[in-house]
SELUM-274584 format. One record per residue (C-alpha): residue in three letters; x, y, z negated; residue number from 1. Coordinates in pm, whole numbers, plus 50000, padded with zeros to 5 digits. Layout:
! SELUM-274584
@guvo ala, xx X, yy Y, zz Z, dogu NUM
...
***
This chain:
! SELUM-274584
@guvo met, xx 27882, yy 28979, zz 36303, dogu 1
@guvo gln, xx 28162, yy 29203, zz 36150, dogu 2
@guvo arg, xx 28366, yy 29015, zz 36336, dogu 3
@guvo arg, xx 28158, yy 29016, zz 36651, dogu 4
@guvo leu, xx 28203, yy 29390, zz 36624, dogu 5
@guvo leu, xx 28546, yy 29382, zz 36570, dogu 6
@guvo val, xx 28662, yy 29168, zz 36912, dogu 7
@guvo asp, xx 28403, yy 29352, zz 37125, dogu 8
@guvo ser, xx 28607, yy 29667, zz 36974, dogu 9
@guvo leu, xx 28906, yy 29531, zz 37126, dogu 10
@guvo gln, xx 29048, yy 29637, zz 37470, dogu 11
@guvo phe, xx 29183, yy 29376, zz 37724, dogu 12
@guvo his, xx 29448, yy 29477, zz 37923, dogu 13
@guvo asp, xx 29349, yy 29365, zz 38303, dogu 14
@guvo pro, xx 29539, yy 29086, zz 38488, dogu 15
@guvo arg, xx 29586, yy 29289, zz 38782, dogu 16
@guvo val, xx 29956, yy 29395, zz 38828, dogu 17
@guvo thr, xx 29958, yy 29778, zz 38784, dogu 18
@guvo pro, xx 30226, yy 30012, zz 38946, dogu 19
@guvo phe, xx 30265, yy 30183, zz 38671, dogu 20
@guvo tyr, xx 30439, yy 29856, zz 38428, dogu 21
@guvo phe, xx 30680, yy 29881, zz 38695, dogu 22
@guvo asp, xx 30826, yy 30224, zz 38662, dogu 23
@guvo ile, xx 30880, yy 30102, zz 38310, dogu 24
@guvo leu, xx 31031, yy 29768, zz 38398, dogu 25
@guvo phe, xx 31320, yy 29916, zz 38597, dogu 26
@guvo ser, xx 31370, yy 30226, zz 38382, dogu 27
@guvo met, xx 31432, yy 29959, zz 38118, dogu 28
@guvo his, xx 31642, yy 29770, zz 38347, dogu 29
@guvo ile, xx 31850, yy 30067, zz 38448, dogu 30
@guvo phe, xx 31921, yy 30201, zz 38139, dogu 31
@guvo leu, xx 32034, yy 29851, zz 37959, dogu 32
@guvo trp, xx 32272, yy 29848, zz 38324, dogu 33
@guvo ile, xx 32409, yy 30202, zz 38132, dogu 34
@guvo val, xx 32470, yy 30025, zz 37877, dogu 35
@guvo tyr, xx 32606, yy 29690, zz 37971, dogu 36
@guvo leu, xx 32891, yy 29930, zz 38246, dogu 37
@guvo leu, xx 32983, yy 30112, zz 37904, dogu 38
@guvo tyr, xx 32977, yy 29819, zz 37724, dogu 39
@guvo ser, xx 33218, yy 29628, zz 38009, dogu 40
@guvo leu, xx 33461, yy 29941, zz 38017, dogu 41
@guvo ser, xx 33557, yy 29934, zz 37646, dogu 42
@guvo asn, xx 33568, yy 29566, zz 37651, dogu 43
@guvo asn, xx 33678, yy 29249, zz 37812, dogu 44
@guvo ser, xx 33405, yy 29221, zz 38043, dogu 45
@guvo asp, xx 33386, yy 28959, zz 38294, dogu 46
@guvo ser, xx 33231, yy 29091, zz 38562, dogu 47
@guvo gly, xx 33570, yy 29313, zz 38599, dogu 48
@guvo glu, xx 33748, yy 29023, zz 38681, dogu 49
@guvo tyr, xx 33447, yy 28898, zz 38948, dogu 50
@guvo tyr, xx 33519, yy 29245, zz 39113, dogu 51
@guvo arg, xx 33911, yy 29203, zz 39093, dogu 52
@guvo tyr, xx 33903, yy 28874, zz 39267, dogu 53
@guvo ser, xx 33688, yy 28930, zz 39556, dogu 54
@guvo val, xx 33877, yy 29248, zz 39616, dogu 55
@guvo glu, xx 34191, yy 29013, zz 39689, dogu 56
@guvo ala, xx 34070, yy 28745, zz 39826, dogu 57
@guvo glu, xx 34226, yy 28729, zz 40247, dogu 58
@guvo thr, xx 33873, yy 28552, zz 40356, dogu 59
@guvo trp, xx 33516, yy 28565, zz 40226, dogu 60
@guvo phe, xx 33494, yy 28177, zz 40311, dogu 61
@guvo glu, xx 33794, yy 28078, zz 40074, dogu 62
@guvo leu, xx 33534, yy 28255, zz 39779, dogu 63
@guvo leu, xx 33294, yy 27978, zz 39875, dogu 64
@guvo gly, xx 33239, yy 27758, zz 39570, dogu 65
@guvo thr, xx 33064, yy 27657, zz 39321, dogu 66
@guvo gly, xx 32986, yy 27829, zz 38951, dogu 67
@guvo thr, xx 33233, yy 28122, zz 38896, dogu 68
@guvo thr, xx 33389, yy 28098, zz 39241, dogu 69
@guvo phe, xx 33026, yy 28124, zz 39413, dogu 70
@guvo ile, xx 32977, yy 28462, zz 39201, dogu 71
@guvo arg, xx 33333, yy 28603, zz 39372, dogu 72
@guvo phe, xx 33180, yy 28492, zz 39680, dogu 73
@guvo leu, xx 32851, yy 28705, zz 39615, dogu 74
@guvo ala, xx 33032, yy 29034, zz 39568, dogu 75
@guvo tyr, xx 33295, yy 28973, zz 39868, dogu 76
@guvo pro, xx 33078, yy 29147, zz 40144, dogu 77
@guvo phe, xx 33046, yy 29457, zz 39896, dogu 78
@guvo ser, xx 33366, yy 29461, zz 39758, dogu 79
@guvo asn, xx 33551, yy 29409, zz 40048, dogu 80
@guvo leu, xx 33436, yy 29471, zz 40353, dogu 81
@guvo leu, xx 33235, yy 29730, zz 40243, dogu 82
@guvo asn, xx 33473, yy 29870, zz 39983, dogu 83
@guvo leu, xx 33227, yy 29957, zz 39788, dogu 84
@guvo ser, xx 33350, yy 30095, zz 39388, dogu 85
@guvo tyr, xx 33293, yy 29840, zz 39104, dogu 86
@guvo tyr, xx 32958, yy 30075, zz 38964, dogu 87
@guvo ser, xx 32786, yy 30041, zz 39299, dogu 88
@guvo val, xx 32832, yy 29608, zz 39292, dogu 89
@guvo met, xx 32750, yy 29609, zz 38932, dogu 90
@guvo leu, xx 32455, yy 29773, zz 39036, dogu 91
@guvo ile, xx 32364, yy 29540, zz 39317, dogu 92
@guvo phe, xx 32418, yy 29261, zz 39097, dogu 93
@guvo ser, xx 32211, yy 29391, zz 38819, dogu 94
@guvo phe, xx 31901, yy 29455, zz 39082, dogu 95
@guvo met, xx 31953, yy 29054, zz 39155, dogu 96
@guvo gly, xx 31877, yy 28990, zz 38814, dogu 97
@guvo phe, xx 31567, yy 29288, zz 38818, dogu 98
@guvo gln, xx 31455, yy 29112, zz 39102, dogu 99
@guvo gly, xx 31453, yy 28766, zz 38905, dogu 100
@guvo ile, xx 31234, yy 28962, zz 38607, dogu 101
@guvo val, xx 30987, yy 29090, zz 38828, dogu 102
@guvo leu, xx 30913, yy 28765, zz 38981, dogu 103
@guvo leu, xx 30877, yy 28541, zz 38640, dogu 104
@guvo tyr, xx 30661, yy 28839, zz 38550, dogu 105
@guvo leu, xx 30420, yy 28815, zz 38868, dogu 106
@guvo ala, xx 30427, yy 28455, zz 38835, dogu 107
@guvo ala, xx 30282, yy 28488, zz 38438, dogu 108
@guvo arg, xx 30064, yy 28776, zz 38522, dogu 109
@guvo glu, xx 29883, yy 28545, zz 38792, dogu 110
@guvo asn, xx 29865, yy 28242, zz 38584, dogu 111
@guvo ile, xx 29749, yy 28432, zz 38260, dogu 112
@guvo gly, xx 29393, yy 28601, zz 38191, dogu 113
@guvo gln, xx 29303, yy 28899, zz 38012, dogu 114
@guvo leu, xx 29545, yy 28955, zz 37693, dogu 115
@guvo pro, xx 29415, yy 29249, zz 37408, dogu 116
@guvo ile, xx 29653, yy 29562, zz 37466, dogu 117
@guvo arg, xx 29919, yy 29557, zz 37194, dogu 118
@guvo tyr, xx 30021, yy 29910, zz 37228, dogu 119
@guvo ala, xx 30059, yy 30184, zz 37469, dogu 120
@guvo gly, xx 29785, yy 30014, zz 37710, dogu 121
@guvo leu, xx 30015, yy 29700, zz 37724, dogu 122
@guvo ser, xx 29953, yy 29337, zz 37634, dogu 123
@guvo ile, xx 30198, yy 29134, zz 37470, dogu 124
@guvo leu, xx 30296, yy 28975, zz 37810, dogu 125
@guvo glu, xx 30424, yy 29341, zz 37907, dogu 126
@guvo ile, xx 30589, yy 29411, zz 37573, dogu 127
@guvo leu, xx 30797, yy 29077, zz 37602, dogu 128
@guvo phe, xx 30912, yy 29114, zz 37975, dogu 129
@guvo leu, xx 31048, yy 29453, zz 37813, dogu 130
@guvo leu, xx 31259, yy 29288, zz 37528, dogu 131
@guvo pro, xx 31626, yy 29388, zz 37582, dogu 132
@guvo asn, xx 31827, yy 29099, zz 37554, dogu 133
@guvo thr, xx 31713, yy 28957, zz 37913, dogu 134
@guvo his, xx 31779, yy 29285, zz 38102, dogu 135
@guvo phe, xx 32115, yy 29349, zz 37955, dogu 136
@guvo trp, xx 32273, yy 29050, zz 38014, dogu 137
@guvo ser, xx 32132, yy 29006, zz 38378, dogu 138
@guvo ser, xx 32271, yy 29391, zz 38436, dogu 139
@guvo ser, xx 32622, yy 29281, zz 38539, dogu 140
@guvo ile, xx 32826, yy 29119, zz 38798, dogu 141
@guvo gly, xx 32820, yy 28759, zz 38683, dogu 142
@guvo lys, xx 32630, yy 28442, zz 38672, dogu 143
@guvo gly, xx 32372, yy 28602, zz 38440, dogu 144
@guvo ser, xx 32186, yy 28819, zz 38685, dogu 145
@guvo val, xx 32233, yy 28543, zz 38963, dogu 146
@guvo ile, xx 32073, yy 28242, zz 38770, dogu 147
@guvo leu, xx 31778, yy 28457, zz 38664, dogu 148
@guvo leu, xx 31730, yy 28528, zz 39056, dogu 149
@guvo gly, xx 31757, yy 28184, zz 39107, dogu 150
@guvo ile, xx 31525, yy 28102, zz 38822, dogu 151
@guvo gly, xx 31272, yy 28375, zz 38934, dogu 152
@guvo leu, xx 31249, yy 28282, zz 39300, dogu 153
@guvo ala, xx 31189, yy 27868, zz 39176, dogu 154
@guvo val, xx 30905, yy 27945, zz 38907, dogu 155
@guvo tyr, xx 30764, yy 28198, zz 39129, dogu 156
@guvo gly, xx 30727, yy 27967, zz 39380, dogu 157
@guvo ile, xx 30614, yy 27698, zz 39167, dogu 158
@guvo ser, xx 30299, yy 27913, zz 39056, dogu 159
@guvo arg, xx 30234, yy 27851, zz 39402, dogu 160
@guvo phe, xx 30376, yy 27575, zz 39519, dogu 161
@guvo asn, xx 30152, yy 27489, zz 39800, dogu 162
@guvo arg, xx 30242, yy 27835, zz 39940, dogu 163
@guvo arg, xx 30586, yy 27956, zz 39872, dogu 164
@guvo phe, xx 30810, yy 27643, zz 39934, dogu 165
@guvo tyr, xx 31068, yy 27873, zz 40055, dogu 166
@guvo ser, xx 31079, yy 28056, zz 39726, dogu 167
@guvo ile, xx 31120, yy 27728, zz 39535, dogu 168
@guvo leu, xx 31415, yy 27599, zz 39786, dogu 169
@guvo val, xx 31606, yy 27918, zz 39773, dogu 170
@guvo gly, xx 31555, yy 27989, zz 39429, dogu 171
@guvo ala, xx 31702, yy 27562, zz 39388, dogu 172
@guvo ala, xx 31999, yy 27642, zz 39586, dogu 173
@guvo leu, xx 32068, yy 27959, zz 39399, dogu 174
@guvo ile, xx 32048, yy 27753, zz 39026, dogu 175
@guvo phe, xx 32206, yy 27401, zz 39174, dogu 176
@guvo ile, xx 32490, yy 27622, zz 39332, dogu 177
@guvo val, xx 32544, yy 27824, zz 38984, dogu 178
@guvo arg, xx 32466, yy 27632, zz 38691, dogu 179
@guvo pro, xx 32383, yy 27244, zz 38851, dogu 180
@guvo his, xx 32240, yy 27150, zz 38509, dogu 181
@guvo val, xx 31990, yy 27403, zz 38478, dogu 182
@guvo leu, xx 31843, yy 27290, zz 38785, dogu 183
@guvo leu, xx 31834, yy 26935, zz 38661, dogu 184
@guvo ala, xx 31616, yy 27049, zz 38349, dogu 185
@guvo leu, xx 31423, yy 27268, zz 38580, dogu 186
@guvo leu, xx 31297, yy 26947, zz 38772, dogu 187
@guvo val, xx 31274, yy 26716, zz 38498, dogu 188
@guvo gly, xx 31043, yy 27014, zz 38346, dogu 189
@guvo leu, xx 30831, yy 27002, zz 38613, dogu 190
@guvo thr, xx 30836, yy 26647, zz 38620, dogu 191
@guvo val, xx 30700, yy 26590, zz 38256, dogu 192
@guvo gly, xx 30495, yy 26902, zz 38303, dogu 193
@guvo val, xx 30274, yy 26781, zz 38595, dogu 194
@guvo leu, xx 30251, yy 26446, zz 38425, dogu 195
@guvo leu, xx 30100, yy 26576, zz 38111, dogu 196
@guvo thr, xx 29872, yy 26829, zz 38257, dogu 197
@guvo asn, xx 29514, yy 26750, zz 38331, dogu 198
@guvo lys, xx 29441, yy 27083, zz 38514, dogu 199
@guvo gly, xx 29549, yy 27334, zz 38800, dogu 200
@guvo ile, xx 29703, yy 27045, zz 38967, dogu 201
@guvo lys, xx 29509, yy 26798, zz 39182, dogu 202
@guvo trp, xx 29571, yy 26429, zz 39176, dogu 203
@guvo phe, xx 29643, yy 26442, zz 39561, dogu 204
@guvo phe, xx 29939, yy 26687, zz 39511, dogu 205
@guvo arg, xx 30034, yy 26596, zz 39174, dogu 206
@guvo ile, xx 30179, yy 26209, zz 39305, dogu 207
@guvo pro, xx 30453, yy 26390, zz 39552, dogu 208
@guvo ile, xx 30512, yy 26641, zz 39351, dogu 209
@guvo ile, xx 30605, yy 26361, zz 39074, dogu 210
@guvo leu, xx 30792, yy 26137, zz 39343, dogu 211
@guvo val, xx 31001, yy 26469, zz 39502, dogu 212
@guvo ala, xx 31127, yy 26567, zz 39142, dogu 213
@guvo ile, xx 31248, yy 26203, zz 39068, dogu 214
@guvo gly, xx 31394, yy 26204, zz 39395, dogu 215
@guvo leu, xx 31541, yy 26551, zz 39360, dogu 216
@guvo ile, xx 31714, yy 26457, zz 39008, dogu 217
@guvo ile, xx 31875, yy 26096, zz 39170, dogu 218
@guvo leu, xx 32035, yy 26329, zz 39383, dogu 219
@guvo val, xx 32111, yy 26616, zz 39219, dogu 220
@guvo ser, xx 32222, yy 26400, zz 38866, dogu 221
@guvo asp, xx 32552, yy 26268, zz 39063, dogu 222
@guvo glu, xx 32682, yy 26632, zz 39156, dogu 223
@guvo val, xx 32558, yy 26750, zz 38780, dogu 224
@guvo val, xx 32801, yy 26468, zz 38631, dogu 225
@guvo glu, xx 33098, yy 26585, zz 38902, dogu 226
@guvo phe, xx 33031, yy 26950, zz 38814, dogu 227
@guvo ala, xx 33075, yy 26962, zz 38460, dogu 228
@guvo gly, xx 33354, yy 26713, zz 38451, dogu 229
@guvo ile, xx 33157, yy 26446, zz 38252, dogu 230
@guvo glu, xx 33090, yy 26084, zz 38171, dogu 231
@guvo ser, xx 32739, yy 26078, zz 38208, dogu 232
@guvo leu, xx 32402, yy 26254, zz 38193, dogu 233
@guvo asn, xx 32395, yy 26210, zz 37812, dogu 234
@guvo val, xx 32508, yy 26562, zz 37693, dogu 235
@guvo phe, xx 32466, yy 26434, zz 37340, dogu 236
@guvo glu, xx 32732, yy 26171, zz 37329, dogu 237
@guvo ser, xx 32951, yy 26308, zz 37587, dogu 238
@guvo ser, xx 33348, yy 26299, zz 37473, dogu 239
@guvo ser, xx 33393, yy 26593, zz 37763, dogu 240
@guvo ile, xx 33129, yy 26832, zz 37698, dogu 241
@guvo asp, xx 33270, yy 26808, zz 37292, dogu 242
@guvo arg, xx 33637, yy 26905, zz 37455, dogu 243
@guvo arg, xx 33492, yy 27161, zz 37661, dogu 244
@guvo ala, xx 33268, yy 27314, zz 37425, dogu 245
@guvo ala, xx 33517, yy 27338, zz 37156, dogu 246
@guvo glu, xx 33777, yy 27501, zz 37402, dogu 247
@guvo leu, xx 33490, yy 27736, zz 37450, dogu 248
@guvo gly, xx 33427, yy 27789, zz 37067, dogu 249
@guvo lys, xx 33791, yy 27897, zz 37030, dogu 250
@guvo gly, xx 33714, yy 28183, zz 37273, dogu 251
@guvo gly, xx 33659, yy 28397, zz 36981, dogu 252
@guvo ser, xx 33308, yy 28568, zz 37092, dogu 253
@guvo gly, xx 33131, yy 28424, zz 36804, dogu 254
@guvo ile, xx 33014, yy 28152, zz 36554, dogu 255
@guvo asp, xx 33203, yy 27837, zz 36650, dogu 256
@guvo ile, xx 32881, yy 27600, zz 36660, dogu 257
@guvo thr, xx 33032, yy 27276, zz 36781, dogu 258
@guvo ser, xx 32966, yy 27104, zz 36502, dogu 259
@guvo tyr, xx 32643, yy 27193, zz 36426, dogu 260
@guvo ser, xx 32383, yy 26936, zz 36437, dogu 261
@guvo gln, xx 32145, yy 26882, zz 36738, dogu 262
@guvo pro, xx 31887, yy 27082, zz 36544, dogu 263
@guvo met, xx 32061, yy 27326, zz 36417, dogu 264
@guvo lys, xx 32262, yy 27398, zz 36804, dogu 265
@guvo phe, xx 31928, yy 27458, zz 36931, dogu 266
@guvo phe, xx 31799, yy 27642, zz 36669, dogu 267
@guvo thr, xx 32140, yy 27855, zz 36704, dogu 268
@guvo phe, xx 32087, yy 27877, zz 37076, dogu 269
@guvo met, xx 31739, yy 27986, zz 37061, dogu 270
@guvo tyr, xx 31705, yy 28266, zz 36749, dogu 271
@guvo arg, xx 32054, yy 28348, zz 36626, dogu 272
@guvo pro, xx 32220, yy 28575, zz 36519, dogu 273
@guvo leu, xx 32012, yy 28676, zz 36263, dogu 274
@guvo phe, xx 32143, yy 28962, zz 36074, dogu 275
@guvo ile, xx 32425, yy 28790, zz 35857, dogu 276
@guvo asp, xx 32624, yy 28606, zz 36115, dogu 277
@guvo ala, xx 32613, yy 28839, zz 36401, dogu 278
@guvo pro, xx 32911, yy 28907, zz 36577, dogu 279
@guvo gly, xx 32981, yy 29299, zz 36584, dogu 280
@guvo ala, xx 32739, yy 29553, zz 36664, dogu 281
@guvo met, xx 32592, yy 29405, zz 36993, dogu 282
@guvo gly, xx 32480, yy 29066, zz 36736, dogu 283
@guvo ile, xx 32327, yy 29338, zz 36478, dogu 284
@guvo leu, xx 32083, yy 29471, zz 36764, dogu 285
@guvo thr, xx 32026, yy 29113, zz 36896, dogu 286
@guvo ser, xx 31928, yy 28997, zz 36581, dogu 287
@guvo phe, xx 31596, yy 29235, zz 36560, dogu 288
@guvo glu, xx 31514, yy 29072, zz 36927, dogu 289
@guvo asn, xx 31591, yy 28686, zz 36787, dogu 290
@guvo leu, xx 31399, yy 28757, zz 36443, dogu 291
@guvo phe, xx 31071, yy 28933, zz 36645, dogu 292
@guvo ile, xx 31086, yy 28587, zz 36889, dogu 293
@guvo leu, xx 31116, yy 28360, zz 36586, dogu 294
@guvo leu, xx 30828, yy 28532, zz 36421, dogu 295
@guvo leu, xx 30668, yy 28460, zz 36759, dogu 296
@guvo ser, xx 30730, yy 28115, zz 36763, dogu 297
@guvo ile, xx 30608, yy 28058, zz 36436, dogu 298
@guvo arg, xx 30265, yy 28202, zz 36560, dogu 299
@guvo met, xx 30267, yy 28007, zz 36836, dogu 300
@guvo leu, xx 30321, yy 27683, zz 36633, dogu 301
@guvo leu, xx 30006, yy 27755, zz 36474, dogu 302
@guvo val, xx 29785, yy 27793, zz 36772, dogu 303
@guvo ile, xx 29940, yy 27535, zz 36991, dogu 304
@guvo ala, xx 29711, yy 27308, zz 36964, dogu 305
@guvo pro, xx 29389, yy 27406, zz 37108, dogu 306
@guvo val, xx 29569, yy 27558, zz 37370, dogu 307
@guvo trp, xx 29792, yy 27266, zz 37487, dogu 308
@guvo asn, xx 29496, yy 27075, zz 37628, dogu 309
@guvo lys, xx 29401, yy 27396, zz 37814, dogu 310
@guvo ala, xx 29742, yy 27500, zz 37960, dogu 311
@guvo ser, xx 29808, yy 27460, zz 38333, dogu 312
@guvo gly, xx 30114, yy 27244, zz 38485, dogu 313
@guvo phe, xx 30281, yy 27576, zz 38552, dogu 314
@guvo his, xx 30309, yy 27633, zz 38176, dogu 315
@guvo lys, xx 30377, yy 27324, zz 38051, dogu 316
@guvo thr, xx 30630, yy 27316, zz 38312, dogu 317
@guvo ala, xx 30747, yy 27613, zz 38213, dogu 318
@guvo ile, xx 30781, yy 27530, zz 37811, dogu 319
@guvo phe, xx 30938, yy 27199, zz 37940, dogu 320
@guvo phe, xx 31196, yy 27313, zz 38137, dogu 321
@guvo leu, xx 31334, yy 27603, zz 37832, dogu 322
@guvo ile, xx 31322, yy 27310, zz 37575, dogu 323
@guvo met, xx 31540, yy 27075, zz 37805, dogu 324
@guvo ala, xx 31808, yy 27395, zz 37927, dogu 325
@guvo ala, xx 31811, yy 27501, zz 37608, dogu 326
@guvo phe, xx 31892, yy 27160, zz 37419, dogu 327
@guvo thr, xx 32157, yy 27126, zz 37768, dogu 328
@guvo leu, xx 32321, yy 27486, zz 37729, dogu 329
@guvo ala, xx 32302, yy 27440, zz 37334, dogu 330
@guvo gln, xx 32540, yy 27169, zz 37378, dogu 331
@guvo ile, xx 32826, yy 27338, zz 37617, dogu 332
@guvo ser, xx 32761, yy 27720, zz 37429, dogu 333
@guvo gly, xx 33060, yy 27650, zz 37190, dogu 334
@guvo asn, xx 33011, yy 27949, zz 37028, dogu 335
@guvo leu, xx 32744, yy 28224, zz 36948, dogu 336
@guvo gly, xx 32847, yy 28469, zz 37145, dogu 337
@guvo ile, xx 32805, yy 28250, zz 37499, dogu 338
@guvo ala, xx 32468, yy 28108, zz 37346, dogu 339
@guvo met, xx 32329, yy 28492, zz 37357, dogu 340
@guvo arg, xx 32411, yy 28497, zz 37698, dogu 341
@guvo gln, xx 32289, yy 28212, zz 37780, dogu 342
@guvo lys, xx 31987, yy 28223, zz 37599, dogu 343
@guvo ala, xx 31869, yy 28566, zz 37817, dogu 344
@guvo gln, xx 31812, yy 28381, zz 38109, dogu 345
@guvo leu, xx 31598, yy 28145, zz 38006, dogu 346
@guvo met, xx 31360, yy 28355, zz 37797, dogu 347
@guvo pro, xx 31100, yy 28444, zz 37999, dogu 348
@guvo leu, xx 30992, yy 28111, zz 38006, dogu 349
@guvo phe, xx 30914, yy 28182, zz 37621, dogu 350
@guvo phe, xx 30738, yy 28523, zz 37719, dogu 351
@guvo ile, xx 30530, yy 28329, zz 38016, dogu 352
@guvo phe, xx 30395, yy 28033, zz 37697, dogu 353
@guvo tyr, xx 30372, yy 28221, zz 37450, dogu 354
@guvo ala, xx 30145, yy 28478, zz 37660, dogu 355
@guvo val, xx 29917, yy 28177, zz 37736, dogu 356
@guvo ala, xx 29884, yy 28127, zz 37369, dogu 357
@guvo glu, xx 29735, yy 28454, zz 37297, dogu 358
@guvo ser, xx 29544, yy 28468, zz 37614, dogu 359
@guvo his, xx 29313, yy 28120, zz 37499, dogu 360
@guvo phe, xx 29348, yy 28255, zz 37114, dogu 361
@guvo ala, xx 29207, yy 28589, zz 37224, dogu 362
@guvo ser, xx 28942, yy 28389, zz 37464, dogu 363
@guvo gln, xx 28844, yy 28171, zz 37157, dogu 364
@guvo arg, xx 28791, yy 28537, zz 36972, dogu 365
@guvo arg, xx 28581, yy 28691, zz 37194, dogu 366
@guvo leu, xx 28384, yy 28314, zz 37167, dogu 367
@guvo gln, xx 28296, yy 28320, zz 36799, dogu 368
***
């Protein structure tokens, strides 16, 4: 009886999106864009190189390519044709990253029921999307903002795949051009998520989705091997991956992780630095967020058993995409500094699945 009264007294967040939250979200993103801008002016930042190459290019299409080259290609119309300043182009790319965050939040919001209010009228989902790491690393000219936009478009499309085909197509194309191995992880996550789901996707949709995903995996796999310069897709035993990771590990941006075991690489990618191994002031600040994420992960594991069977294909796709991409990127990150940047683009997927666990946990408490 006492528990029932406690649950009845809890306030629950309305699953509908309110414009007021977007004001907060945008303010956070702009603040961290300013922080990144100041950071880039006092440190060697890739964003400055992207801008300089795009300004010095003689023609636009000489920059057309994949990976790093594509970022210069995107920057060219703004920096060269329109002659915009470095700060203006930074702001444009920051807005791309912000759009990716918004799309991921909208996808989460339309697939998650009511959540208890935790602080200042916000549920855990809203709080998680305000964490600074994702905003910071998607606020500059670089792969971070573009890949986050691609992931946002793809995941938002998958959320209502029968109505948002073009969103999936554009998002997948952006991911493929910037980091094809991340698209491969998305396709594998989609296939496994659909195979293991027992709700949310009708059987006559499930079979075509799986067949298309498998077909795309076959098509993309050769491109991934060629793009990454590796012998095969077995990233755990690729000598080329080992050499590339070793080269990145010498970059001086953090702790070398190339000699770690696979579980330790995954843990490092997801949860480090944690204070004692933090590379500089930025690492110390990141450690607070990582500790919070680690505690949430432990809590999620404690309640994941009853939640798993209730999770939809969308939710399972999100978590398998995160796991596959994290394992893949952990192999080639090389050092902790690079892992910090690459992880930021994937963490909204963790936010989505954790909010699912919280939603079902809250529902069970209301029924008791």
